[in-house]
C-alpha positions, -999 to 999 in steps of 0.1 A, spaced: -175 -482 358 -198 -512 357 -202 -535 327 -232 -531 303 -259 -556 310 -279 -573 283 -308 -596 290 -308 -629 271 -343 -637 260 -339 -674 270 -338 -696 300 -311 -718 284 -280 -718 306 -259 -732 278 -268 -703 255 -261 -679 284 -226 -693 288 -219 -692 251 -230 -655 249 -211 -647 281 -179 -662 268 -180 -641 237 -195 -608 250 -178 -609 285 -145 -600 268 -162 -568 256 -174 -558 291 -209 -570 286 -227 -591 313 -254 -615 300 -284 -618 324 -311 -644 318 -346 -631 314 -358 -651 344 -339 -626 366 -365 -600 356 -395 -624 357 -400 -619 319 -429 -640 307 -424 -662 277 -437 -646 245 -457 -664 219 -434 -675 191 -458 -672 162 -435 -655 137 -431 -670 102 -393 -673 105 -365 -678 130 -357 -641 126 -392 -630 134 -394 -652 165 -360 -640 177 -371 -603 173 -403 -610 192 -384 -627 221 -358 -598 223 -385 -571 223 -405 -590 250 -374 -593 272 -364 -557 267 -400 -545 275 -400 -563 308 -364 -558 319 -359 -522 306 -325 -534 293 -312 -541 258 -320 -577 249 -305 -604 228 -323 -634 214 -320 -662 189 -343 -688 175 -334 -721 160 -348 -754 150 -342 -786 131 -347 -783 93 -349 -817 76 -343 -816 39 -365 -846 31 -394 -829 50 -390 -797 30 -374 -779 60 -398 -792 86 -401 -790 115 -382 -757 113 -398 -730 134 -422 -755 148 -394 -778 162 -402 -772 199 -439 -779 194 -436 -805 166 -454 -832 186 -482 -809 198 -505 -807 217 -482 -818 246 -448 -817 230 -416 -829 247 -382 -835 233 -388 -873 234 -421 -870 216 -407 -846 190 -378 -870 183 -402 -900 181 -424 -882 156 -394 -872 135 -381 -908 134 -415 -921 125 -418 -897 96 -383 -908 84 -386 -945 91 -388 -954 54 -363 -928 42 -329 -941 33 -301 -929 56 -284 -910 28 -315 -889 24 -318 -878 60 -298 -846 58 -308 -818 83 -294 -785 96 -300 -763 126 
């Protein structure tokens, strides 16, 4: 009997390894969505949960398999939770990790270190 396959609605190899380490013990094989040529979906939900649901539904639609997704971002207390769901595109119109980090540091440059709490 073969293992159950679940498509991971991500291209992140680190996430795939984490999910495989956990779910592999249960006989579940994690397969990245790129194996099924799943196009990226628009993450225009109003919360991390909505975006994760959209990504999972998109991956399931194109792969015809059950899908698993997550969504995350950096939530800075001083910025009232920003960038939050907009973390990946924080420095739009042409966001990169470097530009996102630079923008965040610029916004926090005058904020004392003890007021720079954040969570993922």
